[in-house]
C-alpha positions in Angstrom: 106.1 36.5 99.0 109.2 38.6 99.6 107.4 41.6 98.1 104.4 41.1 100.5 106.8 40.9 103.5 108.5 44.0 102.3 105.3 45.9 102.0 104.1 44.7 105.4 107.4 45.8 106.9 107.1 49.2 105.2 103.5 49.7 106.5 104.5 48.6 110.0 107.4 51.1 110.0 105.1 53.8 108.7 102.5 53.1 111.4 105.2 53.2 114.1 106.5 56.4 112.7 103.0 57.8 112.6 102.3 56.7 116.2 105.5 58.3 117.3 104.6 61.6 115.6 101.1 61.5 117.1 102.5 60.7 120.6 105.0 63.5 120.3 102.2 65.9 119.0 99.9 64.8 121.8 102.6 65.4 124.4 103.3 68.9 123.3 100.2 70.5 125.0 101.2 68.6 128.2 104.8 69.9 128.1 103.5 73.4 127.3 101.2 73.4 130.3 104.0 72.1 132.5 106.4 74.8 131.3 103.8 77.5 131.8 103.0 76.2 135.3 106.7 76.1 136.2 107.2 79.6 134.8 104.3 81.0 136.8 105.6 79.3 140.0 109.1 80.8 139.4 107.6 84.2 138.7 105.4 84.0 141.9 108.5 83.2 143.9 110.4 86.0 142.4 107.7 88.5 143.0 106.4 87.2 146.3 106.7 90.6 148.0 104.4 92.2 145.4 101.9 89.3 145.6 101.9 89.6 149.4 101.0 93.3 149.1 98.0 92.6 146.8 96.9 89.5 148.7 94.6 91.5 151.1 92.7 93.1 148.3 92.3 89.9 146.3 91.2 88.1 149.4 88.5 90.7 150.0 87.6 90.7 146.3 87.2 86.9 146.4 85.2 86.8 149.7 82.8 89.7 148.9 82.6 89.6 145.1 83.5 86.3 143.4 82.2 84.1 146.1 78.7 85.8 146.4 78.4 85.6 142.6 79.2 81.9 142.6 76.8 81.2 145.4 74.1 83.2 143.7 74.5 81.2 140.5 74.2 77.9 142.5 71.1 79.2 144.3 69.5 80.1 141.0 69.0 76.3 140.4 67.3 75.8 143.8 64.1 76.6 145.6 65.2 78.7 148.6 63.0 80.7 150.8 65.4 81.4 153.7 63.3 79.4 156.2 64.0 76.1 154.6 67.2 74.5 153.2 67.8 75.1 149.5 66.2 72.4 147.3 67.6 71.6 143.9 65.1 72.1 141.1 67.4 72.5 138.1 66.4 75.1 135.5 62.8 75.5 136.7 63.5 79.0 137.9 64.7 80.1 134.5 61.7 78.4 132.8 59.3 80.3 135.1 61.3 83.5 134.6 61.1 83.6 130.8 57.9 81.6 130.1 55.6 82.3 133.0 56.6 85.6 134.5 55.0 88.4 132.4 56.2 91.1 134.8 59.8 90.0 134.2 59.4 90.3 130.5 58.0 93.9 131.0 61.0 94.6 133.3 63.5 93.2 130.7 61.9 95.3 128.0 62.0 98.4 130.1 65.6 97.8 131.1 66.8 97.3 127.5 65.0 100.4 126.3 66.4 102.4 129.1 69.9 101.0 128.6 70.0 101.5 124.8 69.2 105.2 125.3 70.9 106.2 128.4 74.0 104.0 128.1 75.4 105.3 124.8 74.1 108.9 125.2 75.6 109.3 128.6 78.9 107.7 127.5 79.3 109.9 124.5 78.2 113.0 126.3 80.6 112.4 129.1 83.5 112.1 126.7 82.5 115.1 124.6 82.1 117.3 127.6 85.5 116.2 128.9 87.1 116.8 125.5 85.6 120.2 125.1 86.7 121.5 128.5 90.1 119.9 128.3 91.8 122.8 126.5 90.5 125.4 129.0 92.4 127.0 131.8 92.9 125.1 135.0 90.5 127.2 137.1 87.7 127.3 134.5 88.2 123.6 133.8 87.9 122.8 137.5 84.7 124.8 137.9 83.1 123.2 134.9 84.1 119.7 136.1 82.4 120.5 139.4 79.3 121.8 137.6 78.9 118.8 135.4 79.6 116.3 138.2 77.4 117.9 140.8 74.0 116.4 139.6 75.3 112.9 140.0 76.0 113.4 143.7 73.0 115.6 144.5 71.1 114.0 147.3 67.8 115.8 146.6 67.9 115.5 142.9 64.8 113.4 142.8 62.9 115.9 144.9 63.7 118.6 142.3 62.4 116.5 139.4 59.3 115.4 141.4 58.5 119.1 141.9 59.0 119.8 138.2 56.8 116.9 137.1 54.2 117.2 139.9 50.8 116.1 138.6 48.8 119.1 139.9 48.6 122.6 138.5 51.4 123.7 140.9 54.0 121.6 139.3 56.4 123.7 137.3 56.0 121.9 134.0 52.2 121.9 134.2 52.1 125.5 135.4 54.3 126.7 132.5 52.3 124.7 129.9 49.0 126.0 131.2 50.2 129.6 131.2 51.3 129.2 127.6 47.9 127.8 126.7 49.4 124.5 125.5 47.3 122.4 127.9 44.1 123.2 129.8 44.4 120.7 132.7 47.4 119.2 134.5 49.1 116.2 133.0 49.6 113.2 135.3 53.3 112.9 134.5 54.4 110.3 137.0 51.2 108.2 136.9 50.7 108.1 133.2 52.2 105.0 131.4 53.1 107.1 128.4 55.4 109.5 130.3 57.0 107.4 133.0 59.9 105.9 130.9 60.7 109.2 129.0 60.9 111.0 132.4 63.1 108.3 133.8 65.4 108.6 130.8 65.6 112.5 131.1 66.4 112.3 134.8 69.0 109.7 134.2 70.7 111.6 131.5 70.8 114.7 133.7 72.5 112.7 136.4 74.7 110.6 134.1 77.8 112.8 134.0 79.6 111.0 136.8 82.6 108.7 137.4 83.2 108.0 133.7 83.4 111.8 133.0 86.0 112.2 135.7 88.1 109.3 134.2 87.9 110.9 130.8 89.1 114.3 132.1 92.0 112.6 133.9 92.8 110.6 130.7 92.8 113.7 128.5 95.1 115.5 131.0 97.6 112.6 131.0 98.1 112.5 127.2 101.7 113.2 126.2 101.7 116.4 124.1 104.6 115.1 122.1 102.3 112.5 120.6 100.1 115.3 119.2 103.1 117.0 117.8 104.3 113.8 116.2 100.9 113.2 114.7 100.9 116.6 113.1 104.2 115.8 111.5 102.9 112.4 110.3 99.9 114.0 108.5 97.2 114.5 111.1 95.6 117.6 109.7 92.5 118.4 111.9 91.1 117.8 115.4 88.9 114.9 114.4 91.8 113.0 113.0 93.8 113.8 116.1 90.9 112.5 118.2 90.5 109.3 116.3 94.1 108.3 115.6 95.9 109.6 118.7 93.6 110.6 121.6 91.2 107.7 121.6 93.8 104.9 121.2 95.8 106.4 124.0 92.8 106.6 126.2 91.6 103.0 125.6 91.9 102.0 129.3 89.8 105.0 130.4 87.3 104.4 127.6 86.9 100.8 128.8 86.5 101.9 132.4 83.9 104.4 131.3 82.0 101.8 129.3 81.9 99.4 132.2 80.6 102.2 134.5 77.9 103.2 131.9 76.8 99.7 131.3 76.6 99.0 135.0 74.7 102.2 135.7 72.2 101.7 132.9 71.4 98.0 133.6 71.2 98.3 137.4 68.7 101.3 137.5 66.3 101.1 140.4 66.4 104.2 142.5 65.1 106.5 139.8 62.1 104.3 139.2 61.3 103.9 142.9 61.8 107.6 143.8 59.8 109.0 140.9 57.1 106.4 140.2 56.8 104.4 143.3 57.3 100.7 143.9 55.8 99.1 141.9 55.0 101.7 139.3 51.7 102.1 137.5 51.2 99.0 135.2 54.9 98.3 135.8 55.8 101.1 133.3 58.9 101.9 135.3 59.7 98.4 136.4 63.2 97.2 135.8 65.2 94.0 136.3 66.7 95.3 139.6 63.3 96.4 141.0 62.0 92.9 140.0 65.0 91.4 141.8 64.2 93.6 144.9 60.6 92.4 144.8 61.5 88.7 145.0 64.6 89.0 147.1 63.8 91.7 149.7 60.0 91.3 150.0 59.0 87.8 149.0 62.2 86.2 150.2 62.2 83.8 147.3 66.0 83.8 147.1 66.3 81.0 144.5 64.1 82.9 142.1 65.8 86.2 142.9 69.2 84.5 142.3 68.0 83.5 138.8 67.0 87.1 138.1 70.4 88.3 139.3 72.2 85.7 137.2 70.3 86.7 134.1 71.2 90.3 134.7 74.8 89.3 135.3 75.0 87.4 132.0 73.3 90.2 130.1 75.8 92.8 131.4 78.8 90.6 130.7 77.6 90.0 127.1 77.1 93.7 126.5 80.5 94.4 128.0 82.2 91.9 125.7 80.5 93.5 122.7 81.6 97.0 123.8 85.2 95.8 124.4 85.4 94.4 120.9 84.1 97.7 119.5 86.7 99.7 121.5 89.5 97.6 120.1 88.7 99.0 116.6 89.1 102.6 117.8 91.9 104.2 115.8 92.2 101.4 113.3 
């Protein structure tokens, strides 16, 4: 009997000890959150002048960026035609989008093909051109930067390409091919399903040397030369090793910025398709997610369905951005 009481007492004490440990363990996250909150409040009070300076920007960013995105996500679960109040319909817009909207599937496929080609190619080309002209003299470098950057800001760029790919015999491409005897009659470049997407990709690549290119040039100019000298002492023997182990890790912020700009530009393509092939294009060969969004948002005024398209594009871009960010973290390792 005494042994039984002893064992019961031992079990009770062990249970109490265990409950004390669990309570202390469970209270740790609470205390950690309180300490972090207190630290952030003290830090905000200490840096209140700096926070007051950035407050106008963050206020505008919240009102004109974060808030519209949040409202669009909410509207994507409603039926909203502007004339009537929004009506909650759950995920019906997304069901219709992926299961019943054949044009959206075509637009999604075209956008992915376009992005997989133009995004990486324009990103790599922008960096290589910036790297190659970095060692040149200041005047030559400035002239080349202007030459590479000009196509992206050319207002009549589409007019030039429409003249080149004109569907009659007076179009430059058709005229040259007919004079060489390669073709006997003009090719309908901008109305033939086979050629619409390749032409869009060509025009996009010609105009792709833009903001990312400028950020790469600025990043290369800001690299400390002492790092290159130290790398040569530590065993960096050629330019490729210098690029991989020194330049790219140092330029990681610029590389991330350029990646974001390339992803945004490739996934939000619309003007190239509209200017070259019309709206909508023949058999939707140049139709993209953004042109589909414009169709439902700006013409049909089905804002709930358009918000579902915009939310899908937003999720797609964020996902690709996360993948690229993880890949860039491995640069130099």
